[in-house]
N, C-alpha and C positions, 0 to 999 in steps of 0.2 A: 589399492590406494593408498599411499601415504599422508599423515595429515600432519603436519610440524608440532600441532597439539591439538589435544580433543578441548572442544570448546564445550559450554551450555549456555546456549539458544535457545531466549523464552518467547513462546511465541504466543502472542496474545492472539485470543480470538473470539470473534462478535457475532458467532452464528449457531441461534440454537437450536439450528435443524443439523442433527450428529450427522446425515450423509454428504450436506454442503462444505462441514467444520473439517471432514474427515478428507475431502475433495481439494479443500483450502492446503492442508497440511501436506498430501503426498506433492502437489503441485511446487509448493515453499519447500520442499526439502528436495525434492527435484532438480529445483535450478540452484538451491544454494551447492549443490556439489557434494555437500556434508552426511554424513552419515546419520539417519532418522534418528540414532539413539545418544546422540548431541540435542536432539528440539523439545523442550518441556511446554509440550501442551498448557495452558490456563485457557480454561472457559470464560471470560470474562465477564457472562451474561450470569453464572450459576455459581462462582467459585470467589472467596475472600480477597480481596484487592488489597494487600496493604505495602509498604517501603522493603518486607523483609524479602517477597520475591525477590528480591534484586540481590539480594546474597549468592555472590560465587556466581553470577550470570555476566557472560563475556559479549552478549548482545541482545536486542528485544527486536523483535518484529512484531510489528502490530498489522493484523490483516484487516479484512474489507470485511462488509455486510451487506446482505440482498434484503434485513429486513427491517433497518432502523436509518433514521436520518437526520443529522446535526440539525438543520434547519429547521425540523419539526420540535425540537427540543426530546427528544427520544432518549429515553436511559438517562435520565439528568443524575438518579445515584450511584450508579457507573461511573458514571462522567466524573462525579465530586469525587468518588475514592480514587478514580485514576490520577487524580492531579497530581497528589503531593509525592505517588509514583513516577511520574514523569519529568517534576521537578528536580529530585533528588536525581534519578540516571543522569539528566544532563548536567546536575553537580558535577555528579563521579563520572561524568564523561564515559559514560556506557553506552557504547554504540546503539543505536537505535532507527530504526526502518519503520517509520507507517506507508502502507499501502490503501491509497483508494479512500476507502471509512478511516483507516487506519492515520491517512496523512489530514484527512478533516479532524478528526481527534488532534492530532499535533496539531494542528490551527487553530482550535477555540482554546484548547488546556493553554496557551501560550498568548492567548490577547487578540488573534486574530477573528476573520469573521469567513460565515462558510452559509450560503444561500443560496437555493435553491430557484431553479431555472431550466424545466422542462422544455422549452423551446433550445438550450445550447447540450442538450443530455447527449453525451458520446456512449454509445452502444455499438460494439465493434472494434473496429481496424482504423486507427485516426494516426494523422502525419505530427510529431511533437516534432519544433524544433526549439535547439538550446539560445539561449541569451550568449551575449559574448563571455557574461560571468559563468557561464554554464560551462561554453567551451573553455574554459580555464580550470575547471573546479577539476581535482585531479577523478572522482569519480564518472564523470560525463566527458571527459578530453580528448577519450579515444574513440567516441562514439562520435556517428558522422554529423553534418550541421543539422541534417533534421532526418527523422527513423521513423519508422512506422511504432505503435505500441496498440496494447488490446487494451480498451478501456469499458467502462459500465456503471455510469453514474447519471445525476441529475441535479446532487447538492456540488455547487460549486464555491472555490475558494475564488473569495472576492477582496481581501484583506488578508496580506500575511501579517503573521506577528512582528513585534518590533525587532529590529535588527536583523529578519529573515532575507536571506540572498537568494533573489529572483533565479532560476534556473535552464528552466525550460517553459514552454508553450505550445499550445493549440489555436486551431483557427478558431475552435468554438471557445476553449477554458483557457483564459492567458495564463492560470497558474498553475503549469503540470507538474512543477515540480522547487523545489527551494529547502533552502539548509541553515541552519546556524555555523557561524564563522567563529564561534567559541567552543563548541562542543559537536561530534558525528552524528548529529540529529538531522535524518535525512527525510522529506514525508513528498512521498511520489503519487497521483491523481490516477496514471497510467496504472496498469497490471506488470511487474518485469515475471511474476509468477505464471500469466496467461501464456499459452502459446494457440493455434488456430482451435486444437482442440479442445483444450479448455473450455477457450468460449463457448465451442459447438455444445458441449455436454453441458454448460449452464446454459442456454438459450434453451435445447431441449427441457432443459429441467424445470425451467422457469415459464415454459410458455403459457399453460393452464394459468398458474395465480396471475400473470401480467397481461393473460386475454390477448396473447399474441395470435392472431388469425396465421394460417397454414401460409400464407400468402407473405406475411411480414417477415413470418421464419425463412420460408426461402430467400427472401429479400437479404437479409443481416448473415446468412451464411454465404450465400454469393458476394459477398462485398468485402468479406474475411481477406487479409493476407496475412502472409510469415512475419513475425518478428522476430529475427534473429538479435539484434543487437540491445534491443529495452532487456531480452532472457537472460542478457549476461551481469545483469546490476545486482539482483543479490549475490550471487557468486563473489562477483568483485568486492563488493560495498565489507563481506565480511573477511574477506583476503586484505583489505587495506586497512580494516578499522581495528578488525578484532582481536 
């Protein structure tokens, strides 16, 4: 495949489990349609975080996490170290995409609010609906008015950062996507890097830790649906902005 130019894409990961970290990296690379060599993975739970990480970066992807909750006040030192990095990335207009936990980090870092509500948890495939502004947004405009996406969260974005543009909602969680109008910064509660197989793998992997009975696992798997439109967004984000 021919690429217009080589990129340096920072993948900031918040997964201390190396199996899950590698699974996330593989999926992000696959759905980016970019070479794996363009991705620089940073284990944000173990490696130093400084503005120097941004040197030469064409884009940033903040990944998810099955280990931490913003609402619980987890990893405060990491979030504190990350804040000036995200501020500087926005100032430099480096394209930044936050996915699930990454979206929660962006929301928290820029003054929004993240709260836990397990009664509205979304694990599996859910319908996401664009807002009016989402329909006009260049990243979202080619998606249908509503589309299936894969989700896995119990923390919710309850207040968006000042100036953020609300792009999409679901029935259970109103803030499924937002962006800043002054910089290419996007936050997605749903997982554009996950397809049905990716969700199946994670359900099986976490079943014991999350105390999921065989009946619950079977029901979750039976309810999964394809999410082809959502899966286009990482590649499109990089094509539009990086």
